[in-house]
N, CA and C atoms of all chains as a GROMACS GRO file, in nm:
protein
  627
    1MET      N    1  21.503   8.151  25.786
    1MET     CA    2  21.394   8.098  25.739
    1MET      C    3  21.290   8.204  25.662
    2SER      N    4  21.242   8.177  25.576
    2SER     CA    5  21.128   8.278  25.520
    2SER      C    6  21.020   8.296  25.569
    3GLN      N    7  20.958   8.424  25.578
    3GLN     CA    8  20.808   8.422  25.666
    3GLN      C    9  20.711   8.327  25.635
    4ASN      N   10  20.700   8.293  25.497
    4ASN     CA   11  20.594   8.188  25.462
    4ASN      C   12  20.639   8.067  25.529
    5LYS      N   13  20.761   8.008  25.545
    5LYS     CA   14  20.787   7.892  25.592
    5LYS      C   15  20.774   7.917  25.742
    6LEU      N   16  20.811   8.009  25.801
    6LEU     CA   17  20.812   8.028  25.937
    6LEU      C   18  20.641   8.027  25.994
    7ASN      N   19  20.569   8.097  25.888
    7ASN     CA   20  20.422   8.073  25.913
    7ASN      C   21  20.362   7.947  25.914
    8LYS      N   22  20.416   7.872  25.820
    8LYS     CA   23  20.394   7.715  25.823
    8LYS      C   24  20.444   7.644  25.950
    9VAL      N   25  20.551   7.676  25.991
    9VAL     CA   26  20.590   7.619  26.108
    9VAL      C   27  20.492   7.650  26.234
   10LYS      N   28  20.459   7.768  26.247
   10LYS     CA   29  20.393   7.808  26.372
   10LYS      C   30  20.251   7.739  26.361
   11HIS      N   31  20.193   7.689  26.275
   11HIS     CA   32  20.079   7.605  26.258
   11HIS      C   33  20.107   7.458  26.299
   12ALA      N   34  20.253   7.425  26.308
   12ALA     CA   35  20.261   7.279  26.321
   12ALA      C   36  20.303   7.265  26.477
   13ILE      N   37  20.287   7.138  26.520
   13ILE     CA   38  20.306   7.131  26.665
   13ILE      C   39  20.427   7.153  26.716
   14ILE      N   40  20.478   7.262  26.763
   14ILE     CA   41  20.617   7.297  26.794
   14ILE      C   42  20.606   7.289  26.929
   15ARG      N   43  20.708   7.211  27.017
   15ARG     CA   44  20.671   7.234  27.158
   15ARG      C   45  20.813   7.314  27.207
   16ALA      N   46  20.879   7.358  27.126
   16ALA     CA   47  20.990   7.470  27.186
   16ALA      C   48  20.930   7.593  27.188
   17LYS      N   49  20.999   7.681  27.286
   17LYS     CA   50  20.950   7.814  27.290
   17LYS      C   51  21.071   7.882  27.206
   18VAL      N   52  21.036   7.964  27.112
   18VAL     CA   53  21.132   8.013  27.026
   18VAL      C   54  21.181   8.132  27.089
   19THR      N   55  21.310   8.133  27.118
   19THR     CA   56  21.380   8.268  27.174
   19THR      C   57  21.517   8.317  27.089
   20ASP      N   58  21.538   8.432  27.133
   20ASP     CA   59  21.675   8.460  27.067
   20ASP      C   60  21.791   8.434  27.183
   21ASN      N   61  21.759   8.343  27.288
   21ASN     CA   62  21.863   8.311  27.370
   21ASN      C   63  21.931   8.186  27.365
   22VAL      N   64  21.928   8.114  27.245
   22VAL     CA   65  21.994   7.997  27.226
   22VAL      C   66  22.133   8.020  27.173
   23PRO      N   67  22.249   7.995  27.236
   23PRO     CA   68  22.372   8.034  27.207
   23PRO      C   69  22.406   7.922  27.088
   24ASP      N   70  22.498   8.002  27.010
   24ASP     CA   71  22.543   7.907  26.895
   24ASP      C   72  22.668   7.884  26.907
   25LEU      N   73  22.694   7.756  26.938
   25LEU     CA   74  22.845   7.714  26.968
   25LEU      C   75  22.885   7.602  26.860
   26SER      N   76  22.810   7.600  26.721
   26SER     CA   77  22.817   7.506  26.646
   26SER      C   78  22.980   7.511  26.590
   27ASP      N   79  23.034   7.623  26.621
   27ASP     CA   80  23.158   7.635  26.542
   27ASP      C   81  23.272   7.587  26.660
   28HIS      N   82  23.222   7.526  26.789
   28HIS     CA   83  23.340   7.477  26.868
   28HIS      C   84  23.384   7.384  26.860
   29PRO      N   85  23.525   7.383  26.866
   29PRO     CA   86  23.631   7.272  26.824
   29PRO      C   87  23.570   7.123  26.827
   30PHE      N   88  23.510   7.085  26.953
   30PHE     CA   89  23.437   6.977  27.001
   30PHE      C   90  23.357   6.932  26.883
   31PHE      N   91  23.271   7.025  26.864
   31PHE     CA   92  23.136   6.976  26.757
   31PHE      C   93  23.229   6.982  26.600
   32VAL      N   94  23.300   7.064  26.582
   32VAL     CA   95  23.375   7.046  26.454
   32VAL      C   96  23.436   6.918  26.422
   33LYS      N   97  23.493   6.897  26.532
   33LYS     CA   98  23.590   6.753  26.521
   33LYS      C   99  23.498   6.648  26.510
   34LYS      N  100  23.385   6.625  26.577
   34LYS     CA  101  23.285   6.560  26.572
   34LYS      C  102  23.221   6.552  26.435
   35ARG      N  103  23.198   6.667  26.384
   35ARG     CA  104  23.121   6.666  26.246
   35ARG      C  105  23.251   6.591  26.140
   36GLU      N  106  23.368   6.632  26.169
   36GLU     CA  107  23.451   6.585  26.075
   36GLU      C  108  23.464   6.430  26.093
   37ALA      N  109  23.450   6.365  26.182
   37ALA     CA  110  23.450   6.219  26.217
   37ALA      C  111  23.324   6.168  26.138
   38LEU      N  112  23.206   6.235  26.127
   38LEU     CA  113  23.103   6.194  26.093
   38LEU      C  114  23.090   6.200  25.931
   39ILE      N  115  23.165   6.307  25.903
   39ILE     CA  116  23.179   6.292  25.737
   39ILE      C  117  23.269   6.200  25.688
   40ALA      N  118  23.385   6.186  25.770
   40ALA     CA  119  23.462   6.034  25.732
   40ALA      C  120  23.390   5.918  25.712
   41PHE      N  121  23.309   5.902  25.816
   41PHE     CA  122  23.197   5.779  25.846
   41PHE      C  123  23.124   5.775  25.744
   42LEU      N  124  23.067   5.881  25.702
   42LEU     CA  125  22.958   5.870  25.580
   42LEU      C  126  23.036   5.883  25.451
   43LYS      N  127  23.144   5.877  25.435
   43LYS     CA  128  23.226   5.866  25.310
   43LYS      C  129  23.253   5.718  25.302
   44GLU      N  130  23.289   5.672  25.428
   44GLU     CA  131  23.310   5.527  25.417
   44GLU      C  132  23.191   5.441  25.390
   45HIS      N  133  23.072   5.486  25.460
   45HIS     CA  134  22.976   5.405  25.476
   45HIS      C  135  22.813   5.509  25.425
   46PRO      N  136  22.844   5.492  25.288
   46PRO     CA  137  22.724   5.615  25.228
   46PRO      C  138  22.631   5.576  25.253
   47ILE      N  139  22.496   5.631  25.273
   47ILE     CA  140  22.374   5.600  25.293
   47ILE      C  141  22.315   5.563  25.141
   48PRO      N  142  22.262   5.441  25.136
   48PRO     CA  143  22.205   5.410  24.980
   48PRO      C  144  22.107   5.478  24.959
   49ASN      N  145  22.077   5.523  24.830
   49ASN     CA  146  21.977   5.599  24.781
   49ASN      C  147  21.851   5.538  24.815
   50ASN      N  148  21.842   5.435  24.801
   50ASN     CA  149  21.703   5.352  24.836
   50ASN      C  150  21.658   5.378  24.979
   51LEU      N  151  21.738   5.396  25.053
   51LEU     CA  152  21.710   5.425  25.213
   51LEU      C  153  21.676   5.546  25.251
   52SER      N  154  21.683   5.649  25.140
   52SER     CA  155  21.678   5.799  25.170
   52SER      C  156  21.576   5.860  25.091
   53GLN      N  157  21.509   5.782  25.021
   53GLN     CA  158  21.415   5.864  24.938
   53GLN      C  159  21.268   5.802  24.957
   54LYS      N  160  21.179   5.863  24.866
   54LYS     CA  161  21.052   5.836  24.904
   54LYS      C  162  21.001   5.678  24.870
   55LYS      N  163  20.935   5.650  24.983
   55LYS     CA  164  20.899   5.503  24.955
   55LYS      C  165  20.771   5.502  24.856
   56MET      N  166  20.372   5.735  27.443
   56MET     CA  167  20.370   5.862  27.468
   56MET      C  168  20.495   5.910  27.563
   57ILE      N  169  20.548   5.999  27.522
   57ILE     CA  170  20.649   6.039  27.611
   57ILE      C  171  20.580   6.116  27.742
   58LYS      N  172  20.659   6.067  27.856
   58LYS     CA  173  20.556   6.089  27.977
   58LYS      C  174  20.642   6.200  28.050
   59GLU      N  175  20.785   6.213  28.029
   59GLU     CA  176  20.848   6.324  28.102
   59GLU      C  177  20.958   6.393  28.032
   60TRP      N  178  20.969   6.533  28.016
   60TRP     CA  179  21.040   6.589  27.921
   60TRP      C  180  21.091   6.738  28.000
   61TYR      N  181  21.198   6.800  27.977
   61TYR     CA  182  21.206   6.923  28.014
   61TYR      C  183  21.166   7.007  27.902
   62ALA      N  184  21.126   7.137  27.961
   62ALA     CA  185  21.069   7.243  27.866
   62ALA      C  186  21.198   7.290  27.798
   63TYR      N  187  21.177   7.340  27.683
   63TYR     CA  188  21.323   7.384  27.598
   63TYR      C  189  21.285   7.482  27.522
   64GLU      N  190  21.412   7.563  27.489
   64GLU     CA  191  21.384   7.666  27.404
   64GLU      C  192  21.445   7.657  27.256
   65ALA      N  193  21.405   7.720  27.145
   65ALA     CA  194  21.497   7.704  27.034
   65ALA      C  195  21.492   7.842  26.985
   66ASN      N  196  21.592   7.846  26.871
   66ASN     CA  197  21.609   7.956  26.787
   66ASN      C  198  21.511   7.940  26.687
   67THR      N  199  21.483   8.067  26.611
   67THR     CA  200  21.377   8.090  26.500
   67THR      C  201  21.367   7.952  26.420
   68GLU      N  202  21.498   7.932  26.348
   68GLU     CA  203  21.513   7.819  26.247
   68GLU      C  204  21.476   7.674  26.292
   69LEU      N  205  21.459   7.673  26.449
   69LEU     CA  206  21.426   7.524  26.511
   69LEU      C  207  21.585   7.443  26.467
   70THR      N  208  21.703   7.518  26.480
   70THR     CA  209  21.810   7.430  26.446
   70THR      C  210  21.913   7.435  26.558
   71ARG      N  211  21.895   7.505  26.686
   71ARG     CA  212  21.943   7.492  26.809
   71ARG      C  213  21.842   7.515  26.917
   72PHE      N  214  21.862   7.415  27.031
   72PHE     CA  215  21.797   7.408  27.129
   72PHE      C  216  21.850   7.393  27.283
   73ILE      N  217  21.793   7.449  27.366
   73ILE     CA  218  21.858   7.446  27.477
   73ILE      C  219  21.754   7.432  27.587
   74PHE      N  220  21.786   7.334  27.688
   74PHE     CA  221  21.708   7.313  27.820
   74PHE      C  222  21.817   7.297  27.935
   75THR      N  223  21.743   7.281  28.050
   75THR     CA  224  21.805   7.264  28.173
   75THR      C  225  21.775   7.152  28.246
   76SER      N  226  21.866   7.064  28.272
   76SER     CA  227  21.841   6.944  28.339
   76SER      C  228  21.862   6.984  28.494
   77ASP      N  229  21.754   6.952  28.563
   77ASP     CA  230  21.755   6.982  28.694
   77ASP      C  231  21.728   6.856  28.791
   78MET      N  232  21.806   6.821  28.855
   78MET     CA  233  21.783   6.709  28.964
   78MET      C  234  21.854   6.745  29.070
   79ASN      N  235  21.770   6.723  29.181
   79ASN     CA  236  21.828   6.730  29.310
   79ASN      C  237  21.912   6.874  29.356
   80GLY      N  238  21.845   6.961  29.271
   80GLY     CA  239  21.906   7.102  29.282
   80GLY      C  240  22.017   7.142  29.212
   81VAL      N  241  22.077   7.025  29.116
   81VAL     CA  242  22.176   7.054  29.052
   81VAL      C  243  22.139   7.087  28.889
   82LYS      N  244  22.163   7.197  28.841
   82LYS     CA  245  22.121   7.246  28.726
   82LYS      C  246  22.234   7.243  28.623
   83ILE      N  247  22.213   7.183  28.513
   83ILE     CA  248  22.298   7.171  28.403
   83ILE      C  249  22.241   7.210  28.266
   84SER      N  250  22.270   7.315  28.210
   84SER     CA  251  22.210   7.345  28.056
   84SER      C  252  22.285   7.239  27.960
   85LYS      N  253  22.176   7.203  27.873
   85LYS     CA  254  22.213   7.115  27.777
   85LYS      C  255  22.171   7.191  27.635
   86LEU      N  256  22.268   7.169  27.565
   86LEU     CA  257  22.258   7.245  27.413
   86LEU      C  258  22.250   7.136  27.326
   87ILE      N  259  22.155   7.165  27.203
   87ILE     CA  260  22.161   7.072  27.099
   87ILE      C  261  22.146   7.137  26.971
   88ASN      N  262  22.259   7.091  26.893
   88ASN     CA  263  22.259   7.160  26.752
   88ASN      C  264  22.226   7.063  26.635
   89TYR      N  265  22.141   7.115  26.543
   89TYR     CA  266  22.124   7.064  26.430
   89TYR      C  267  22.204   7.140  26.324
   90LYS      N  268  22.335   7.086  26.270
   90LYS     CA  269  22.418   7.144  26.196
   90LYS      C  270  22.423   7.075  26.051
   91LEU      N  271  22.412   7.185  25.958
   91LEU     CA  272  22.414   7.131  25.821
   91LEU      C  273  22.553   7.079  25.779
   92VAL      N  274  22.581   6.972  25.721
   92VAL     CA  275  22.672   6.927  25.676
   92VAL      C  276  22.690   6.922  25.520
   93PRO      N  277  22.704   7.024  25.434
   93PRO     CA  278  22.706   7.016  25.311
   93PRO      C  279  22.802   6.945  25.215
   94SER      N  280  22.913   6.916  25.281
   94SER     CA  281  22.994   6.812  25.231
   94SER      C  282  22.965   6.686  25.211
   95VAL      N  283  22.849   6.619  25.259
   95VAL     CA  284  22.821   6.493  25.245
   95VAL      C  285  22.675   6.488  25.184
   96GLY      N  286  22.628   6.614  25.126
   96GLY     CA  287  22.492   6.612  25.060
   96GLY      C  288  22.423   6.711  25.102
   97ARG      N  289  22.326   6.731  25.026
   97ARG     CA  290  22.221   6.840  25.038
   97ARG      C  291  22.129   6.817  25.168
   98ASN      N  292  22.076   6.896  25.261
   98ASN     CA  293  21.992   6.878  25.338
   98ASN      C  294  22.032   6.758  25.441
   99ILE      N  295  22.167   6.756  25.472
   99ILE     CA  296  22.184   6.658  25.559
   99ILE      C  297  22.264   6.729  25.722
  100TYR      N  298  22.181   6.692  25.818
  100TYR     CA  299  22.190   6.784  25.935
  100TYR      C  300  22.292   6.681  26.033
  101SER      N  301  22.364   6.714  26.112
  101SER     CA  302  22.445   6.648  26.204
  101SER      C  303  22.368   6.675  26.369
  102LEU      N  304  22.323   6.579  26.419
  102LEU     CA  305  22.277   6.633  26.562
  102LEU      C  306  22.377   6.627  26.644
  103GLU      N  307  22.420   6.729  26.759
  103GLU     CA  308  22.531   6.754  26.826
  103GLU      C  309  22.463   6.790  26.957
  104PHE      N  310  22.509   6.740  27.060
  104PHE     CA  311  22.491   6.762  27.195
  104PHE      C  312  22.594   6.789  27.288
  105GLY      N  313  22.573   6.874  27.379
  105GLY     CA  314  22.656   6.890  27.493
  105GLY      C  315  22.623   6.971  27.591
  106ASP      N  316  22.693   6.999  27.720
  106ASP     CA  317  22.657   7.064  27.820
  106ASP      C  318  22.728   7.212  27.800
  107TYR      N  319  22.636   7.310  27.860
  107TYR     CA  320  22.648   7.452  27.839
  107TYR      C  321  22.683   7.509  27.956
  108ASP      N  322  22.800   7.553  27.979
  108ASP     CA  323  22.841   7.656  28.090
  108ASP      C  324  22.775   7.804  28.077
  109GLU      N  325  22.689   7.816  28.129
  109GLU     CA  326  22.599   7.976  28.136
  109GLU      C  327  22.701   8.083  28.178
  110THR      N  328  22.803   8.042  28.245
  110THR     CA  329  22.906   8.124  28.340
  110THR      C  330  23.016   8.175  28.220
  111THR      N  331  23.059   8.066  28.166
  111THR     CA  332  23.159   8.084  28.064
  111THR      C  333  23.133   8.108  27.933
  112ARG      N  334  22.986   8.076  27.916
  112ARG     CA  335  22.914   8.074  27.797
  112ARG      C  336  23.016   7.964  27.667
  113SER      N  337  23.064   7.864  27.744
  113SER     CA  338  23.123   7.747  27.659
  113SER      C  339  23.069   7.608  27.702
  114LEU      N  340  23.138   7.542  27.611
  114LEU     CA  341  23.095   7.397  27.595
  114LEU      C  342  23.162   7.330  27.697
  115GLN      N  343  23.100   7.220  27.776
  115GLN     CA  344  23.157   7.134  27.848
  115GLN      C  345  23.191   7.000  27.783
  116VAL      N  346  23.281   6.971  27.723
  116VAL     CA  347  23.295   6.847  27.633
  116VAL      C  348  23.314   6.733  27.711
  117LEU      N  349  23.355   6.745  27.848
  117LEU     CA  350  23.356   6.636  27.912
  117LEU      C  351  23.228   6.578  27.994
  118SER      N  352  23.109   6.627  27.951
  118SER     CA  353  22.996   6.593  28.001
  118SER      C  354  22.954   6.428  28.016
  119ILE      N  355  22.882   6.431  28.128
  119ILE     CA  356  22.855   6.268  28.143
  119ILE      C  357  22.691   6.283  28.186
  120LEU      N  358  22.608   6.203  28.139
  120LEU     CA  359  22.472   6.216  28.159
  120LEU      C  360  22.465   6.128  28.294
  121ASN      N  361  22.492   6.176  28.406
  121ASN     CA  362  22.474   6.136  28.550
  121ASN      C  363  22.405   6.204  28.624
  122ASN      N  364  22.338   6.294  28.562
  122ASN     CA  365  22.257   6.389  28.676
  122ASN      C  366  22.152   6.318  28.726
  123GLY      N  367  22.131   6.171  28.708
  123GLY     CA  368  21.990   6.123  28.762
  123GLY      C  369  21.870   6.108  28.659
  124ASP      N  370  21.879   6.207  28.539
  124ASP     CA  371  21.771   6.231  28.490
  124ASP      C  372  21.791   6.198  28.339
  125ARG      N  373  21.861   6.082  28.307
  125ARG     CA  374  21.911   6.039  28.178
  125ARG      C  375  21.783   6.028  28.080
  126ASP      N  376  21.677   5.950  28.125
  126ASP     CA  377  21.577   5.911  28.035
  126ASP      C  378  21.506   6.056  28.021
  127LYS      N  379  21.476   6.146  28.092
  127LYS     CA  380  21.425   6.277  28.088
  127LYS      C  381  21.485   6.360  27.991
  128ILE      N  382  21.613   6.345  28.008
  128ILE     CA  383  21.700   6.411  27.891
  128ILE      C  384  21.697   6.351  27.757
  129LEU      N  385  21.703   6.231  27.735
  129LEU     CA  386  21.680   6.174  27.624
  129LEU      C  387  21.566   6.190  27.564
  130ASN      N  388  21.440   6.193  27.656
  130ASN     CA  389  21.284   6.226  27.580
  130ASN      C  390  21.299   6.361  27.506
  131THR      N  391  21.374   6.437  27.608
  131THR     CA  392  21.371   6.586  27.549
  131THR      C  393  21.444   6.598  27.411
  132VAL      N  394  21.556   6.542  27.390
  132VAL     CA  395  21.626   6.540  27.275
  132VAL      C  396  21.550   6.478  27.161
  133ALA      N  397  21.468   6.359  27.211
  133ALA     CA  398  21.369   6.309  27.106
  133ALA      C  399  21.271   6.411  27.046
  134LEU      N  400  21.217   6.484  27.139
  134LEU     CA  401  21.093   6.577  27.098
  134LEU      C  402  21.164   6.691  27.018
  135THR      N  403  21.296   6.749  27.028
  135THR     CA  404  21.369   6.823  26.953
  135THR      C  405  21.382   6.784  26.815
  136VAL      N  406  21.389   6.635  26.805
  136VAL     CA  407  21.417   6.589  26.662
  136VAL      C  408  21.269   6.615  26.588
  137LEU      N  409  21.186   6.586  26.679
  137LEU     CA  410  21.040   6.618  26.609
  137LEU      C  411  21.012   6.756  26.574
  138ASP      N  412  21.058   6.839  26.629
  138ASP     CA  413  21.024   6.998  26.612
  138ASP      C  414  21.100   7.010  26.499
  139PHE      N  415  21.247   6.975  26.493
  139PHE     CA  416  21.335   7.009  26.370
  139PHE      C  417  21.257   6.960  26.267
  140PHE      N  418  21.210   6.832  26.265
  140PHE     CA  419  21.138   6.808  26.108
  140PHE      C  420  21.007   6.862  26.094
  141GLU      N  421  20.944   6.929  26.194
  141GLU     CA  422  20.819   7.023  26.146
  141GLU      C  423  20.902   7.155  26.073
  142ALA      N  424  20.995   7.205  26.093
  142ALA     CA  425  21.044   7.310  26.012
  142ALA      C  426  21.121   7.256  25.913
  143HIS      N  427  21.182   7.120  25.907
  143HIS     CA  428  21.276   7.110  25.788
  143HIS      C  429  21.237   6.956  25.741
  144PRO      N  430  21.117   6.947  25.703
  144PRO     CA  431  21.054   6.805  25.675
  144PRO      C  432  21.131   6.749  25.559
  145ASP      N  433  21.207   6.799  25.466
  145ASP     CA  434  21.288   6.759  25.352
  145ASP      C  435  21.437   6.710  25.377
  146CYS      N  436  21.463   6.708  25.512
  146CYS     CA  437  21.600   6.694  25.558
  146CYS      C  438  21.608   6.559  25.630
  147MET      N  439  21.763   6.508  25.649
  147MET     CA  440  21.793   6.408  25.701
  147MET      C  441  21.882   6.467  25.840
  148VAL      N  442  21.862   6.379  25.938
  148VAL     CA  443  21.934   6.409  26.047
  148VAL      C  444  22.008   6.279  26.092
  149ILE      N  445  22.145   6.294  26.107
  149ILE     CA  446  22.257   6.190  26.144
  149ILE      C  447  22.295   6.224  26.292
  150ALA      N  448  22.316   6.100  26.352
  150ALA     CA  449  22.356   6.108  26.493
  150ALA      C  450  22.445   5.997  26.557
  151THR      N  451  22.565   6.045  26.587
  151THR     CA  452  22.642   5.916  26.646
  151THR      C  453  22.707   5.982  26.747
  152GLY      N  454  22.746   5.917  26.877
  152GLY     CA  455  22.792   5.963  26.978
  152GLY      C  456  22.950   5.998  26.969
  153SER      N  457  22.993   6.074  27.053
  153SER     CA  458  23.150   6.111  27.042
  153SER      C  459  23.223   5.986  27.091
  154THR      N  460  23.154   5.920  27.177
  154THR     CA  461  23.225   5.786  27.232
  154THR      C  462  23.122   5.660  27.180
  155PRO      N  463  23.168   5.562  27.202
  155PRO     CA  464  23.068   5.425  27.194
  155PRO      C  465  22.987   5.417  27.300
  156ALA      N  466  22.996   5.472  27.432
  156ALA     CA  467  22.897   5.464  27.516
  156ALA      C  468  22.791   5.575  27.498
  157ARG      N  469  22.856   5.686  27.448
  157ARG     CA  470  22.730   5.792  27.412
  157ARG      C  471  22.638   5.734  27.298
  158THR      N  472  22.714   5.683  27.194
  158THR     CA  473  22.641   5.626  27.105
  158THR      C  474  22.544   5.504  27.142
  159ARG      N  475  22.569   5.446  27.240
  159ARG     CA  476  22.478   5.344  27.291
  159ARG      C  477  22.357   5.411  27.392
  160LEU      N  478  22.391   5.536  27.432
  160LEU     CA  479  22.291   5.593  27.531
  160LEU      C  480  22.204   5.656  27.400
  161TYR      N  481  22.243   5.703  27.277
  161TYR     CA  482  22.156   5.764  27.169
  161TYR      C  483  22.059   5.642  27.139
  162GLN      N  484  22.140   5.533  27.131
  162GLN     CA  485  22.024   5.411  27.088
  162GLN      C  486  21.932   5.360  27.181
  163MET      N  487  21.968   5.380  27.311
  163MET     CA  488  21.872   5.369  27.386
  163MET      C  489  21.722   5.463  27.407
  164GLY      N  490  21.791   5.591  27.380
  164GLY     CA  491  21.695   5.688  27.382
  164GLY      C  492  21.607   5.673  27.246
  165ILE      N  493  21.655   5.624  27.136
  165ILE     CA  494  21.556   5.593  27.029
  165ILE      C  495  21.471   5.484  27.051
  166SER      N  496  21.525   5.389  27.107
  166SER     CA  497  21.455   5.271  27.170
  166SER      C  498  21.336   5.294  27.237
  167LYS      N  499  21.350   5.378  27.338
  167LYS     CA  500  21.257   5.409  27.431
  167LYS      C  501  21.157   5.488  27.365
  168ASN      N  502  21.186   5.578  27.280
  168ASN     CA  503  21.105   5.663  27.238
  168ASN      C  504  21.056   5.624  27.068
  169LEU      N  505  21.082   5.510  27.029
  169LEU     CA  506  21.064   5.460  26.889
  169LEU      C  507  20.908   5.488  26.846
  170HIS      N  508  20.833   5.464  26.940
  170HIS     CA  509  20.700   5.454  26.913
  170HIS      C  510  20.643   5.605  26.867
  171VAL      N  511  20.705   5.687  26.960
  171VAL     CA  512  20.656   5.824  26.911
  171VAL      C  513  20.735   5.882  26.799
  172ILE      N  514  20.872   5.862  26.771
  172ILE     CA  515  20.952   5.887  26.667
  172ILE      C  516  20.866   5.844  26.532
  173LYS      N  517  20.851   5.733  26.541
  173LYS     CA  518  20.792   5.664  26.428
  173LYS      C  519  20.653   5.689  26.382
  174THR      N  520  20.581   5.772  26.457
  174THR     CA  521  20.449   5.830  26.415
  174THR      C  522  20.479   5.899  26.275
  175ASN      N  523  20.588   5.958  26.260
  175ASN     CA  524  20.591   6.028  26.105
  175ASN      C  525  20.736   6.031  26.068
  176LEU      N  526  20.820   5.970  26.123
  176LEU     CA  527  20.966   5.939  26.120
  176LEU      C  528  20.995   5.815  26.084
  177ASP      N  529  21.129   5.798  26.007
  177ASP     CA  530  21.177   5.658  25.978
  177ASP      C  531  21.313   5.687  26.046
  178VAL      N  532  21.368   5.566  26.112
  178VAL     CA  533  21.492   5.575  26.187
  178VAL      C  534  21.582   5.460  26.137
  179TYR      N  535  21.714   5.462  26.106
  179TYR     CA  536  21.791   5.365  26.042
  179TYR      C  537  21.902   5.379  26.120
  180GLY      N  538  21.973   5.258  26.127
  180GLY     CA  539  22.094   5.219  26.182
  180GLY      C  540  22.205   5.189  26.117
  181PHE      N  541  22.331   5.228  26.161
  181PHE     CA  542  22.429   5.130  26.064
  181PHE      C  543  22.495   5.045  26.166
  182THR      N  544  22.495   4.904  26.130
  182THR     CA  545  22.543   4.800  26.196
  182THR      C  546  22.598   4.683  26.095
  183LYS      N  547  22.710   4.632  26.138
  183LYS     CA  548  22.762   4.519  26.051
  183LYS      C  549  22.767   4.544  25.896
  184SER      N  550  22.816   4.683  25.893
  184SER     CA  551  22.883   4.718  25.747
  184SER      C  552  22.762   4.737  25.670
  185GLU      N  553  22.636   4.774  25.725
  185GLU     CA  554  22.540   4.817  25.661
  185GLU      C  555  22.427   4.920  25.700
  186TRP      N  556  22.350   4.993  25.634
  186TRP     CA  557  22.242   5.059  25.688
  186TRP      C  558  22.120   4.980  25.690
  187GLN      N  559  22.050   4.998  25.795
  187GLN     CA  560  21.917   4.908  25.794
  187GLN      C  561  21.815   4.973  25.878
  188PRO      N  562  21.693   4.964  25.871
  188PRO     CA  563  21.592   5.014  25.959
  188PRO      C  564  21.610   4.975  26.108
  189PHE      N  565  21.587   5.072  26.194
  189PHE     CA  566  21.622   5.081  26.335
  189PHE      C  567  21.552   4.966  26.390
  190GLN      N  568  21.639   4.879  26.473
  190GLN     CA  569  21.537   4.768  26.545
  190GLN      C  570  21.596   4.774  26.670
  191SER      N  571  21.524   4.778  26.783
  191SER     CA  572  21.551   4.763  26.932
  191SER      C  573  21.637   4.639  26.945
  192ASN      N  574  21.740   4.654  27.028
  192ASN     CA  575  21.801   4.548  27.068
  192ASN      C  576  21.903   4.504  26.954
  193THR      N  577  21.937   4.604  26.902
  193THR     CA  578  22.048   4.568  26.808
  193THR      C  579  22.137   4.687  26.821
  194ASN      N  580  22.302   4.658  26.806
  194ASN     CA  581  22.384   4.765  26.841
  194ASN      C  582  22.407   4.834  26.731
  195TYR      N  583  22.415   4.979  26.715
  195TYR     CA  584  22.447   5.047  26.618
  195TYR      C  585  22.560   5.154  26.627
  196GLU      N  586  22.650   5.196  26.512
  196GLU     CA  587  22.747   5.267  26.524
  196GLU      C  588  22.671   5.422  26.502
  197ALA      N  589  22.591   5.418  26.426
  197ALA     CA  590  22.517   5.563  26.389
  197ALA      C  591  22.386   5.542  26.350
  198PHE      N  592  22.335   5.672  26.340
  198PHE     CA  593  22.175   5.653  26.310
  198PHE      C  594  22.139   5.768  26.205
  199TYR      N  595  22.031   5.752  26.132
  199TYR     CA  596  21.986   5.880  26.064
  199TYR      C  597  21.811   5.871  26.050
  200VAL      N  598  21.770   5.995  26.061
  200VAL     CA  599  21.618   5.986  26.061
  200VAL      C  600  21.571   6.074  25.949
  201ILE      N  601  21.461   6.036  25.895
  201ILE     CA  602  21.410   6.112  25.766
  201ILE      C  603  21.255   6.099  25.797
  202LYS      N  604  21.171   6.227  25.750
  202LYS     CA  605  21.037   6.195  25.738
  202LYS      C  606  21.000   6.076  25.669
  203THR      N  607  20.875   6.014  25.724
  203THR     CA  608  20.823   5.913  25.643
  203THR      C  609  20.756   5.956  25.506
  204ASN      N  610  20.799   5.919  25.384
  204ASN     CA  611  20.760   5.960  25.235
  204ASN      C  612  20.800   6.103  25.243
  205PRO      N  613  20.958   6.100  25.267
  205PRO     CA  614  20.996   6.230  25.244
  205PRO      C  615  21.021   6.306  25.103
  206ASN      N  616  21.058   6.412  25.088
  206ASN     CA  617  21.092   6.457  24.976
  206ASN      C  618  21.232   6.498  24.963
  207PHE      N  619  21.309   6.412  25.046
  207PHE     CA  620  21.438   6.444  25.087
  207PHE      C  621  21.516   6.374  24.958
  208LYS      N  622  21.629   6.473  24.915
  208LYS     CA  623  21.723   6.425  24.809
  208LYS      C  624  21.852   6.459  24.851
  209LYS      N  625  21.963   6.363  24.854
  209LYS     CA  626  22.092   6.380  24.896
  209LYS      C  627  22.148   6.495  24.808
   0.00000   0.00000   0.00000
């Protein structure tokens, strides 16, 4: 995250305590498998553009 | 207004969160990931949730939310969604449970906290072969959340 963006975030209402202690298990096979299932789901049921863009 | 939640920590990018469920002396670490899924579009993140074993530093994939504090856990997850969007306002978060029961649990969490979530986020669910604005008392297979009036583009 850029310093400029981080500065903007700091002024937002963030409830989290930001630390270096959060483990990164995003490549765990369980999460990977779940993500693959999600990808397959979205390819079968794509989100229409009119439900994802500016109102 | 969300009444009860667990204090949580996050990484600098606000894409990983961790907190400890603590009921009757039983402590379980809960991990939440917001992982970019580039193969389905730009700025689309998958919400991933699991129990973290501090001893083995691994994920407990067979976790069950039965520590007696289900609502407090779901409230905490909802707050991490709000925090995520503070840092990533132009993104979309998609969530589905690893099992139908878990998806139902997420649905309950969204319904319970809808009034807070909808202050500046829009929630949609997939049911009966279509995506639609989230409504309580409707069974969904998946959900996505975007900021109201977003600059999100797939």
